[in-house]
C-alpha positions in Angstrom: 137.0 25.7 117.1 135.2 23.0 115.3 133.6 21.1 118.8 133.9 17.4 116.8 136.3 16.0 118.9 132.6 16.4 121.3 131.2 13.5 120.2 132.7 11.3 121.4 133.2 12.8 124.3 129.1 12.6 125.1 129.8 9.2 123.8 132.2 8.3 126.2 131.1 10.1 129.2 127.4 8.0 128.5 129.0 4.5 127.8 130.1 4.9 131.9 127.2 6.4 132.4 125.0 4.0 131.9 127.6 0.7 132.8 129.1 2.1 136.0 127.3 0.1 138.2 127.0 -3.0 135.2 129.1 -6.3 137.0 128.4 -8.0 133.6 131.4 -8.8 131.1 129.8 -5.7 129.2 131.0 -3.4 132.2 134.5 -4.7 130.9 133.1 -3.7 126.8 132.4 -0.8 127.6 134.9 0.2 130.0 137.7 -0.5 126.4 134.8 2.0 124.2 134.8 4.8 126.3 138.3 4.7 127.2 138.8 4.9 122.8 136.4 7.2 123.0 137.9 9.7 125.7 141.5 8.7 123.7 140.0 9.8 120.7 138.6 13.1 122.1 141.4 14.3 123.3 142.9 14.2 119.7 140.6 15.5 118.1 140.5 18.8 120.8 141.8 21.4 119.4 145.0 23.4 120.5 143.6 25.7 123.3 142.1 22.4 124.6 144.9 20.5 124.6 147.1 23.3 125.6 144.8 23.6 129.0 145.1 20.5 130.0 148.6 19.7 129.4 149.3 22.7 132.1 146.4 21.9 134.2 148.2 18.1 134.4 152.1 19.7 134.6 150.4 21.2 137.9 148.9 18.6 139.2 151.7 16.0 138.9 154.5 19.3 140.4 151.7 19.6 143.2 151.6 15.6 143.7 155.7 15.7 143.2 156.1 17.9 146.0 153.5 16.2 148.6 155.6 13.4 148.0 158.8 14.7 148.5 157.9 16.4 151.9 156.0 12.6 153.3 159.8 10.9 151.9 161.8 13.9 153.9 159.8 13.1 157.2 159.9 9.4 157.6 164.0 9.6 156.3 164.1 12.2 159.2 161.8 9.5 161.6 164.1 6.5 160.7 167.1 8.2 161.7 166.6 9.9 164.8 165.8 6.7 165.0 169.1 4.9 164.9 170.6 7.3 167.3 
């Protein structure tokens, strides 16, 4: 498994760490550079890692949707009881 994707990933992590607390304009440039590096590392990652990240994102999204639906049904139930 080629590990070329680790180069932009480490670059993004190092950039984010070094300029995390900086308040200058350089921090904005560093954030953009870190975001581009993260995207590049995801593109260069092997399919096994991409597939694993996809599964994780789907599971987290499903849980968040279920929590959101339960909150909406609680709000609708409260509104229905208040109108009676």
